[in-house]
N, CA, C and O atoms as CSV, one atom per row, in Angstrom:
chain,resi,resn,atom,element,x,y,z
A,1,UNK,N,N,62.828,-144.959,-12.904
A,1,UNK,CA,C,62.448,-144.377,-14.176
A,1,UNK,C,C,63.606,-143.523,-14.671
A,1,UNK,O,O,64.145,-142.709,-13.921
A,2,UNK,N,N,63.987,-143.703,-15.917
A,2,UNK,CA,C,65.051,-142.912,-16.521
A,2,UNK,C,C,64.543,-141.501,-16.770
A,2,UNK,O,O,63.356,-141.292,-17.021
A,3,UNK,N,N,65.445,-140.542,-16.699
A,3,UNK,CA,C,65.033,-139.176,-16.965
A,3,UNK,C,C,66.016,-138.506,-17.906
A,3,UNK,O,O,67.148,-138.959,-18.077
A,4,UNK,N,N,65.570,-137.435,-18.502
A,4,UNK,CA,C,66.358,-136.636,-19.409
A,4,UNK,C,C,66.185,-135.209,-18.932
A,4,UNK,O,O,65.055,-134.742,-18.790
A,5,UNK,N,N,67.282,-134.504,-18.681
A,5,UNK,CA,C,67.209,-133.158,-18.151
A,5,UNK,C,C,67.799,-132.174,-19.140
A,5,UNK,O,O,68.886,-132.404,-19.670
A,6,UNK,N,N,67.101,-131.088,-19.394
A,6,UNK,CA,C,67.583,-130.042,-20.288
A,6,UNK,C,C,68.821,-129.383,-19.681
A,6,UNK,O,O,68.798,-128.945,-18.531
A,7,UNK,N,N,69.893,-129.318,-20.457
A,7,UNK,CA,C,71.130,-128.688,-19.969
A,7,UNK,C,C,70.954,-127.200,-19.743
A,7,UNK,O,O,71.658,-126.619,-18.917
A,8,UNK,N,N,70.029,-126.564,-20.458
A,8,UNK,CA,C,69.844,-125.121,-20.352
A,8,UNK,C,C,68.983,-124.708,-19.164
A,8,UNK,O,O,69.345,-123.805,-18.410
A,9,UNK,N,N,67.834,-125.379,-19.002
A,9,UNK,CA,C,66.886,-124.918,-17.991
A,9,UNK,C,C,66.656,-125.908,-16.857
A,9,UNK,O,O,66.008,-125.568,-15.866
A,10,UNK,N,N,67.173,-127.125,-16.984
A,10,UNK,CA,C,67.003,-128.118,-15.938
A,10,UNK,C,C,65.677,-128.858,-15.977
A,10,UNK,O,O,65.423,-129.717,-15.132
A,11,UNK,N,N,64.824,-128.536,-16.952
A,11,UNK,CA,C,63.524,-129.206,-17.058
A,11,UNK,C,C,63.711,-130.655,-17.501
A,11,UNK,O,O,64.607,-130.970,-18.284
A,12,UNK,N,N,62.860,-131.517,-16.990
A,12,UNK,CA,C,62.885,-132.920,-17.399
A,12,UNK,C,C,62.118,-133.046,-18.713
A,12,UNK,O,O,60.991,-132.566,-18.837
A,13,UNK,N,N,62.744,-133.694,-19.685
A,13,UNK,CA,C,62.140,-133.857,-21.003
A,13,UNK,C,C,62.003,-135.334,-21.318
A,13,UNK,O,O,62.839,-136.145,-20.920
A,14,UNK,N,N,60.948,-135.678,-22.032
A,14,UNK,CA,C,60.699,-137.075,-22.383
A,14,UNK,C,C,60.194,-137.179,-23.802
A,14,UNK,O,O,59.254,-136.482,-24.184
A,15,UNK,N,N,60.797,-138.026,-24.569
A,15,UNK,CA,C,60.281,-138.354,-25.892
A,15,UNK,C,C,61.022,-139.597,-26.359
A,15,UNK,O,O,61.976,-139.508,-27.132
A,16,UNK,N,N,60.582,-140.749,-25.889
A,16,UNK,CA,C,61.287,-141.986,-26.198
A,16,UNK,C,C,61.302,-142.293,-27.681
A,16,UNK,O,O,62.204,-142.993,-28.142
A,17,UNK,N,N,60.348,-141.803,-28.441
A,17,UNK,CA,C,60.297,-142.080,-29.878
A,17,UNK,C,C,61.521,-141.537,-30.604
A,17,UNK,O,O,61.875,-142.029,-31.675
A,18,UNK,N,N,62.166,-140.533,-30.032
A,18,UNK,CA,C,63.356,-139.953,-30.668
A,18,UNK,C,C,64.532,-140.928,-30.690
A,18,UNK,O,O,65.472,-140.740,-31.462
A,19,UNK,N,N,64.491,-141.957,-29.861
A,19,UNK,CA,C,65.546,-142.973,-29.859
A,19,UNK,C,C,65.473,-143.851,-31.104
A,19,UNK,O,O,66.374,-144.651,-31.354
A,20,UNK,N,N,64.400,-143.703,-31.887
A,20,UNK,CA,C,64.212,-144.472,-33.119
A,20,UNK,C,C,64.247,-143.560,-34.349
A,20,UNK,O,O,63.953,-144.009,-35.457
A,21,UNK,N,N,64.598,-142.304,-34.168
A,21,UNK,CA,C,64.524,-141.287,-35.220
A,21,UNK,C,C,65.924,-140.781,-35.555
A,21,UNK,O,O,66.622,-140.255,-34.687
A,22,UNK,N,N,66.330,-140.939,-36.801
A,22,UNK,CA,C,67.651,-140.474,-37.234
A,22,UNK,C,C,67.873,-139.013,-36.863
A,22,UNK,O,O,68.992,-138.624,-36.530
A,23,UNK,N,N,66.836,-138.210,-36.917
A,23,UNK,CA,C,66.960,-136.782,-36.641
A,23,UNK,C,C,66.463,-136.417,-35.243
A,23,UNK,O,O,66.254,-135.242,-34.943
A,24,UNK,N,N,66.272,-137.430,-34.384
A,24,UNK,CA,C,65.784,-137.197,-33.030
A,24,UNK,C,C,66.784,-136.440,-32.168
A,24,UNK,O,O,67.958,-136.302,-32.513
A,25,UNK,N,N,66.290,-135.962,-31.053
A,25,UNK,CA,C,67.090,-135.188,-30.095
A,25,UNK,C,C,67.845,-134.075,-30.808
A,25,UNK,O,O,69.060,-133.936,-30.667
A,26,UNK,N,N,67.102,-133.288,-31.575
A,26,UNK,CA,C,67.695,-132.185,-32.345
A,26,UNK,C,C,68.839,-132.679,-33.216
A,26,UNK,O,O,69.921,-132.092,-33.238
A,27,UNK,N,N,68.585,-133.764,-33.931
A,27,UNK,CA,C,69.560,-134.369,-34.845
A,27,UNK,C,C,70.840,-134.784,-34.110
A,27,UNK,O,O,71.936,-134.754,-34.669
A,28,UNK,N,N,70.667,-135.172,-32.839
A,28,UNK,CA,C,71.808,-135.625,-32.047
A,28,UNK,C,C,72.536,-134.509,-31.329
A,28,UNK,O,O,73.491,-134.762,-30.594
A,29,UNK,N,N,72.096,-133.267,-31.534
A,29,UNK,CA,C,72.744,-132.134,-30.869
A,29,UNK,C,C,72.142,-131.835,-29.503
A,29,UNK,O,O,72.739,-131.102,-28.714
A,30,UNK,N,N,70.969,-132.392,-29.212
A,30,UNK,CA,C,70.320,-132.155,-27.923
A,30,UNK,C,C,70.739,-133.207,-26.907
A,30,UNK,O,O,71.746,-133.894,-27.076
A,31,UNK,N,N,69.951,-133.314,-25.859
A,31,UNK,CA,C,70.179,-134.331,-24.840
A,31,UNK,C,C,69.738,-135.680,-25.386
A,31,UNK,O,O,68.544,-135.983,-25.390
A,32,UNK,N,N,70.671,-136.487,-25.842
A,32,UNK,CA,C,70.341,-137.776,-26.444
A,32,UNK,C,C,70.012,-138.777,-25.343
A,32,UNK,O,O,70.849,-139.081,-24.494
A,33,UNK,N,N,68.790,-139.282,-25.368
A,33,UNK,CA,C,68.325,-140.197,-24.338
A,33,UNK,C,C,68.190,-141.634,-24.787
A,33,UNK,O,O,67.519,-142.428,-24.127
A,34,UNK,N,N,68.817,-141.984,-25.901
A,34,UNK,CA,C,68.681,-143.337,-26.442
A,34,UNK,C,C,69.110,-144.390,-25.429
A,34,UNK,O,O,68.450,-145.422,-25.307
A,35,UNK,N,N,70.188,-144.160,-24.708
A,35,UNK,CA,C,70.652,-145.155,-23.742
A,35,UNK,C,C,69.615,-145.385,-22.644
A,35,UNK,O,O,69.474,-146.507,-22.158
A,36,UNK,N,N,68.897,-144.354,-22.252
A,36,UNK,CA,C,67.834,-144.523,-21.264
A,36,UNK,C,C,66.719,-145.412,-21.778
A,36,UNK,O,O,66.160,-146.204,-21.020
A,37,UNK,N,N,66.386,-145.292,-23.065
A,37,UNK,CA,C,65.372,-146.144,-23.672
A,37,UNK,C,C,65.883,-147.581,-23.731
A,37,UNK,O,O,65.149,-148.518,-23.418
A,38,UNK,N,N,67.127,-147.749,-24.129
A,38,UNK,CA,C,67.743,-149.083,-24.142
A,38,UNK,C,C,67.705,-149.687,-22.741
A,38,UNK,O,O,67.363,-150.860,-22.583
A,39,UNK,N,N,68.048,-148.906,-21.730
A,39,UNK,CA,C,68.059,-149.400,-20.347
A,39,UNK,C,C,66.681,-149.903,-19.922
A,39,UNK,O,O,66.570,-150.955,-19.293
A,40,UNK,N,N,65.632,-149.154,-20.264
A,40,UNK,CA,C,64.266,-149.570,-19.917
A,40,UNK,C,C,63.937,-150.900,-20.588
A,40,UNK,O,O,63.421,-151.814,-19.946
A,41,UNK,N,N,64.235,-151.002,-21.875
A,41,UNK,CA,C,63.926,-152.227,-22.613
A,41,UNK,C,C,64.730,-153.411,-22.079
A,41,UNK,O,O,64.187,-154.501,-21.904
A,42,UNK,N,N,66.008,-153.203,-21.823
A,42,UNK,CA,C,66.840,-154.306,-21.330
A,42,UNK,C,C,66.461,-154.709,-19.913
A,42,UNK,O,O,66.563,-155.884,-19.561
A,43,UNK,N,N,66.027,-153.762,-19.100
A,43,UNK,CA,C,65.564,-154.089,-17.744
A,43,UNK,C,C,64.310,-154.961,-17.782
A,43,UNK,O,O,64.032,-155.717,-16.852
A,44,UNK,N,N,63.559,-154.837,-18.882
A,44,UNK,CA,C,62.342,-155.640,-19.051
A,44,UNK,C,C,62.637,-156.979,-19.726
A,44,UNK,O,O,61.718,-157.755,-19.989
A,45,UNK,N,N,63.908,-157.253,-20.006
A,45,UNK,CA,C,64.285,-158.544,-20.563
A,45,UNK,C,C,64.529,-158.586,-22.060
A,45,UNK,O,O,64.812,-159.649,-22.611
A,46,UNK,N,N,64.425,-157.451,-22.719
A,46,UNK,CA,C,64.685,-157.409,-24.155
A,46,UNK,C,C,66.171,-157.133,-24.395
A,46,UNK,O,O,66.876,-156.660,-23.505
A,47,UNK,N,N,66.625,-157.429,-25.585
A,47,UNK,CA,C,67.993,-157.104,-25.995
A,47,UNK,C,C,67.899,-156.041,-27.071
A,47,UNK,O,O,67.038,-156.104,-27.948
A,48,UNK,N,N,68.793,-155.059,-26.998
A,48,UNK,CA,C,68.750,-153.942,-27.946
A,48,UNK,C,C,70.104,-153.712,-28.585
A,48,UNK,O,O,71.152,-153.999,-28.006
A,49,UNK,N,N,70.048,-153.184,-29.799
A,49,UNK,CA,C,71.250,-152.699,-30.472
A,49,UNK,C,C,70.962,-151.276,-30.906
A,49,UNK,O,O,69.913,-150.985,-31.482
A,50,UNK,N,N,71.905,-150.397,-30.623
A,50,UNK,CA,C,71.790,-149.003,-31.052
A,50,UNK,C,C,72.946,-148.702,-31.992
A,50,UNK,O,O,74.019,-149.297,-31.891
A,51,UNK,N,N,72.714,-147.777,-32.901
A,51,UNK,CA,C,73.696,-147.417,-33.920
A,51,UNK,C,C,73.932,-145.914,-33.872
A,51,UNK,O,O,72.984,-145.130,-33.925
A,52,UNK,N,N,75.196,-145.512,-33.771
A,52,UNK,CA,C,75.543,-144.093,-33.849
A,52,UNK,C,C,75.520,-143.743,-35.331
A,52,UNK,O,O,76.321,-144.259,-36.111
A,53,UNK,N,N,74.612,-142.876,-35.709
A,53,UNK,CA,C,74.362,-142.570,-37.109
A,53,UNK,C,C,75.165,-141.342,-37.531
A,53,UNK,O,O,74.604,-140.263,-37.721
A,54,UNK,N,N,76.484,-141.510,-37.677
A,54,UNK,CA,C,77.361,-140.412,-38.104
A,54,UNK,C,C,77.219,-139.210,-37.196
A,54,UNK,O,O,77.348,-139.320,-35.977
A,55,UNK,N,N,76.954,-138.072,-37.792
A,55,UNK,CA,C,76.776,-136.837,-37.020
A,55,UNK,C,C,75.368,-136.719,-36.478
A,55,UNK,O,O,75.037,-135.737,-35.813
A,56,UNK,N,N,74.535,-137.709,-36.754
A,56,UNK,CA,C,73.137,-137.659,-36.334
A,56,UNK,C,C,72.959,-138.366,-34.989
A,56,UNK,O,O,73.924,-138.631,-34.271
A,57,UNK,N,N,71.745,-138.650,-34.684
A,57,UNK,CA,C,71.333,-139.286,-33.445
A,57,UNK,C,C,71.832,-140.733,-33.329
A,57,UNK,O,O,72.168,-141.368,-34.329
A,58,UNK,N,N,71.872,-141.232,-32.107
A,58,UNK,CA,C,72.068,-142.659,-31.851
A,58,UNK,C,C,70.689,-143.300,-31.885
A,58,UNK,O,O,69.797,-142.901,-31.137
A,59,UNK,N,N,70.510,-144.300,-32.759
A,59,UNK,CA,C,69.196,-144.863,-33.054
A,59,UNK,C,C,69.151,-146.346,-32.687
A,59,UNK,O,O,70.084,-147.097,-32.970
A,60,UNK,N,N,68.055,-146.751,-32.057
A,60,UNK,CA,C,67.834,-148.175,-31.777
A,60,UNK,C,C,67.467,-148.853,-33.095
A,60,UNK,O,O,66.502,-148.470,-33.756
A,61,UNK,N,N,68.256,-149.873,-33.468
A,61,UNK,CA,C,68.034,-150.556,-34.742
A,61,UNK,C,C,67.531,-151.989,-34.567
A,61,UNK,O,O,67.136,-152.633,-35.539
A,62,UNK,N,N,67.545,-152.489,-33.326
A,62,UNK,CA,C,67.095,-153.854,-33.091
A,62,UNK,C,C,66.609,-154.000,-31.660
A,62,UNK,O,O,67.231,-153.507,-30.719
A,63,UNK,N,N,65.486,-154.686,-31.517
A,63,UNK,CA,C,64.969,-155.106,-30.213
A,63,UNK,C,C,64.611,-156.568,-30.382
A,63,UNK,O,O,63.799,-156.917,-31.239
A,64,UNK,N,N,65.210,-157.424,-29.571
A,64,UNK,CA,C,64.902,-158.849,-29.662
A,64,UNK,C,C,64.451,-159.381,-28.307
A,64,UNK,O,O,64.802,-158.849,-27.253
A,65,UNK,N,N,63.666,-160.443,-28.374
A,65,UNK,CA,C,63.263,-161.153,-27.172
A,65,UNK,C,C,64.439,-162.017,-26.713
A,65,UNK,O,O,65.440,-162.138,-27.419
A,66,UNK,N,N,64.312,-162.608,-25.542
A,66,UNK,CA,C,65.373,-163.473,-25.019
A,66,UNK,C,C,65.668,-164.651,-25.947
A,66,UNK,O,O,66.799,-165.135,-25.998
A,67,UNK,N,N,64.661,-165.108,-26.674
A,67,UNK,CA,C,64.885,-166.237,-27.589
A,67,UNK,C,C,65.327,-165.794,-28.987
A,67,UNK,O,O,65.402,-166.614,-29.902
A,68,UNK,N,N,65.619,-164.499,-29.156
A,68,UNK,CA,C,66.180,-164.000,-30.408
A,68,UNK,C,C,65.182,-163.533,-31.444
A,68,UNK,O,O,65.573,-163.228,-32.571
A,69,UNK,N,N,63.899,-163.466,-31.101
A,69,UNK,CA,C,62.880,-162.999,-32.043
A,69,UNK,C,C,62.980,-161.479,-32.197
A,69,UNK,O,O,62.854,-160.745,-31.217
A,70,UNK,N,N,63.205,-161.008,-33.427
A,70,UNK,CA,C,63.317,-159.575,-33.709
A,70,UNK,C,C,61.936,-158.930,-33.663
A,70,UNK,O,O,60.987,-159.436,-34.264
A,71,UNK,N,N,61.826,-157.799,-32.938
A,71,UNK,CA,C,60.549,-157.114,-32.778
A,71,UNK,C,C,60.377,-155.920,-33.712
A,71,UNK,O,O,59.275,-155.382,-33.828
A,72,UNK,N,N,61.443,-155.502,-34.375
A,72,UNK,CA,C,61.320,-154.458,-35.394
A,72,UNK,C,C,61.103,-155.203,-36.714
A,72,UNK,O,O,61.999,-155.899,-37.193
A,73,UNK,N,N,59.923,-155.056,-37.292
A,73,UNK,CA,C,59.583,-155.854,-38.471
A,73,UNK,C,C,60.520,-155.617,-39.657
A,73,UNK,O,O,61.007,-154.508,-39.880
A,74,UNK,N,N,60.753,-156.683,-40.400
A,74,UNK,CA,C,61.526,-156.577,-41.630
A,74,UNK,C,C,60.815,-155.594,-42.553
A,74,UNK,O,O,59.587,-155.588,-42.635
A,75,UNK,N,N,61.577,-154.779,-43.232
A,75,UNK,CA,C,61.003,-153.785,-44.133
A,75,UNK,C,C,60.789,-152.435,-43.476
A,75,UNK,O,O,60.446,-151.465,-44.152
A,76,UNK,N,N,60.987,-152.358,-42.159
A,76,UNK,CA,C,60.872,-151.080,-41.468
A,76,UNK,C,C,62.023,-150.186,-41.898
A,76,UNK,O,O,63.174,-150.620,-41.936
A,77,UNK,N,N,61.715,-148.951,-42.219
A,77,UNK,CA,C,62.749,-147.979,-42.570
A,77,UNK,C,C,63.216,-147.331,-41.258
A,77,UNK,O,O,62.814,-146.224,-40.900
A,78,UNK,N,N,64.089,-148.081,-40.558
A,78,UNK,CA,C,64.563,-147.660,-39.233
A,78,UNK,C,C,65.232,-146.296,-39.347
A,78,UNK,O,O,66.030,-146.046,-40.250
A,79,UNK,N,N,64.888,-145.433,-38.415
A,79,UNK,CA,C,65.419,-144.075,-38.424
A,79,UNK,C,C,64.465,-143.084,-39.052
A,79,UNK,O,O,64.593,-141.877,-38.849
A,80,UNK,N,N,63.508,-143.587,-39.815
A,80,UNK,CA,C,62.554,-142.729,-40.517
A,80,UNK,C,C,61.098,-143.057,-40.184
A,80,UNK,O,O,60.284,-142.148,-40.022
A,81,UNK,N,N,60.765,-144.335,-40.080
A,81,UNK,CA,C,59.388,-144.725,-39.781
A,81,UNK,C,C,59.052,-144.425,-38.317
A,81,UNK,O,O,59.932,-144.416,-37.457
A,82,UNK,N,N,57.777,-144.183,-38.052
A,82,UNK,CA,C,57.297,-143.881,-36.704
A,82,UNK,C,C,57.241,-145.169,-35.876
A,82,UNK,O,O,56.515,-146.096,-36.234
A,83,UNK,N,N,58.001,-145.238,-34.768
A,83,UNK,CA,C,58.012,-146.468,-33.972
A,83,UNK,C,C,56.644,-146.831,-33.391
A,83,UNK,O,O,56.398,-147.999,-33.092
A,84,UNK,N,N,55.768,-145.871,-33.229
A,84,UNK,CA,C,54.420,-146.176,-32.733
A,84,UNK,C,C,53.606,-146.949,-33.777
A,84,UNK,O,O,52.563,-147.521,-33.458
A,85,UNK,N,N,54.079,-146.962,-35.004
A,85,UNK,CA,C,53.371,-147.675,-36.070
A,85,UNK,C,C,53.950,-149.064,-36.337
A,85,UNK,O,O,53.289,-149.883,-36.977
A,86,UNK,N,N,55.167,-149.354,-35.865
A,86,UNK,CA,C,55.736,-150.671,-36.154
A,86,UNK,C,C,56.125,-151.490,-34.928
A,86,UNK,O,O,56.275,-152.707,-35.037
A,87,UNK,N,N,56.291,-150.870,-33.781
A,87,UNK,CA,C,56.645,-151.638,-32.587
A,87,UNK,C,C,55.411,-152.351,-32.030
A,87,UNK,O,O,54.294,-151.848,-32.148
A,88,UNK,N,N,55.616,-153.520,-31.425
A,88,UNK,CA,C,54.491,-154.217,-30.795
A,88,UNK,C,C,53.882,-153.373,-29.670
A,88,UNK,O,O,54.574,-152.596,-29.012
A,89,UNK,N,N,52.590,-153.543,-29.469
A,89,UNK,CA,C,51.871,-152.779,-28.452
A,89,UNK,C,C,52.477,-152.878,-27.067
A,89,UNK,O,O,52.480,-151.894,-26.327
A,90,UNK,N,N,53.000,-154.065,-26.689
A,90,UNK,CA,C,53.569,-154.201,-25.343
A,90,UNK,C,C,54.838,-153.366,-25.177
A,90,UNK,O,O,55.128,-152.904,-24.073
A,91,UNK,N,N,55.591,-153.169,-26.246
A,91,UNK,CA,C,56.791,-152.331,-26.183
A,91,UNK,C,C,56.386,-150.868,-26.050
A,91,UNK,O,O,56.954,-150.135,-25.241
A,92,UNK,N,N,55.412,-150.448,-26.836
A,92,UNK,CA,C,54.926,-149.067,-26.757
A,92,UNK,C,C,54.380,-148.781,-25.367
A,92,UNK,O,O,54.686,-147.738,-24.788
A,93,UNK,N,N,53.579,-149.686,-24.825
A,93,UNK,CA,C,53.009,-149.492,-23.489
A,93,UNK,C,C,54.108,-149.418,-22.427
A,93,UNK,O,O,54.053,-148.572,-21.534
A,94,UNK,N,N,55.096,-150.295,-22.522
A,94,UNK,CA,C,56.218,-150.284,-21.584
A,94,UNK,C,C,56.945,-148.946,-21.620
A,94,UNK,O,O,57.216,-148.356,-20.574
A,95,UNK,N,N,57.259,-148.468,-22.813
A,95,UNK,CA,C,58.004,-147.209,-22.929
A,95,UNK,C,C,57.148,-146.012,-22.524
A,95,UNK,O,O,57.657,-145.069,-21.919
A,96,UNK,N,N,55.865,-146.036,-22.847
A,96,UNK,CA,C,54.979,-144.948,-22.412
A,96,UNK,C,C,54.893,-144.870,-20.889
A,96,UNK,O,O,54.850,-143.778,-20.321
A,97,UNK,N,N,54.868,-146.032,-20.229
A,97,UNK,CA,C,54.817,-146.044,-18.756
A,97,UNK,C,C,56.138,-145.573,-18.158
A,97,UNK,O,O,56.155,-144.744,-17.249
A,98,UNK,N,N,57.241,-146.105,-18.673
A,98,UNK,CA,C,58.554,-145.829,-18.082
A,98,UNK,C,C,59.094,-144.453,-18.445
A,98,UNK,O,O,59.797,-143.830,-17.649
A,99,UNK,N,N,58.768,-143.976,-19.644
A,99,UNK,CA,C,59.315,-142.710,-20.140
A,99,UNK,C,C,58.201,-141.836,-20.699
A,99,UNK,O,O,58.155,-141.595,-21.905
A,100,UNK,N,N,57.304,-141.357,-19.842
A,100,UNK,CA,C,56.205,-140.537,-20.338
A,100,UNK,C,C,56.726,-139.261,-20.981
A,100,UNK,O,O,57.675,-138.650,-20.491
A,101,UNK,N,N,56.099,-138.865,-22.080
A,101,UNK,CA,C,56.541,-137.703,-22.832
A,101,UNK,C,C,56.561,-136.463,-21.962
A,101,UNK,O,O,55.637,-136.219,-21.186
A,102,UNK,N,N,57.608,-135.694,-22.095
A,102,UNK,CA,C,57.830,-134.446,-21.376
A,102,UNK,C,C,57.906,-134.613,-19.870
A,102,UNK,O,O,57.716,-133.648,-19.131
A,103,UNK,N,N,58.181,-135.825,-19.406
A,103,UNK,CA,C,58.440,-136.049,-17.995
A,103,UNK,C,C,57.229,-136.072,-17.110
A,103,UNK,O,O,57.364,-136.084,-15.886
A,104,UNK,N,N,56.050,-136.080,-17.683
A,104,UNK,CA,C,54.847,-136.155,-16.874
A,104,UNK,C,C,54.820,-137.479,-16.146
A,104,UNK,O,O,54.902,-138.531,-16.781
A,105,UNK,N,N,54.708,-137.457,-14.841
A,105,UNK,CA,C,54.682,-138.697,-14.078
A,105,UNK,C,C,53.276,-139.267,-14.135
A,105,UNK,O,O,52.352,-138.738,-13.518
A,106,UNK,N,N,53.125,-140.355,-14.884
A,106,UNK,CA,C,51.813,-140.945,-15.067
A,106,UNK,C,C,51.515,-142.061,-14.070
A,106,UNK,O,O,50.419,-142.622,-14.084
A,107,UNK,N,N,52.476,-142.389,-13.204
A,107,UNK,CA,C,52.237,-143.504,-12.277
A,107,UNK,C,C,51.544,-143.050,-11.020
A,107,UNK,O,O,51.270,-143.863,-10.138
């Protein structure tokens, strides 16, 4: 399981949704965990593309299946829309299991 550790206090922090938010991880100034989210998805067989958004966060802009089917629906305002509202349920469940919010071990 990927983890994110606070540089100040050492606490484990979790919020995978921030990997899809232009202003996530304190607008890119905090502990950016986008690569950990990408790692979880790619370990499960998906392909991901992330974009460094200028001075902002690194944001996942594409998730595809092995056969190239895009899982982020066309028309999604990537970086602004809530990923829990547009990602397929199996992706949300995978990320919730692998990266529980605030590091709570749910397994």
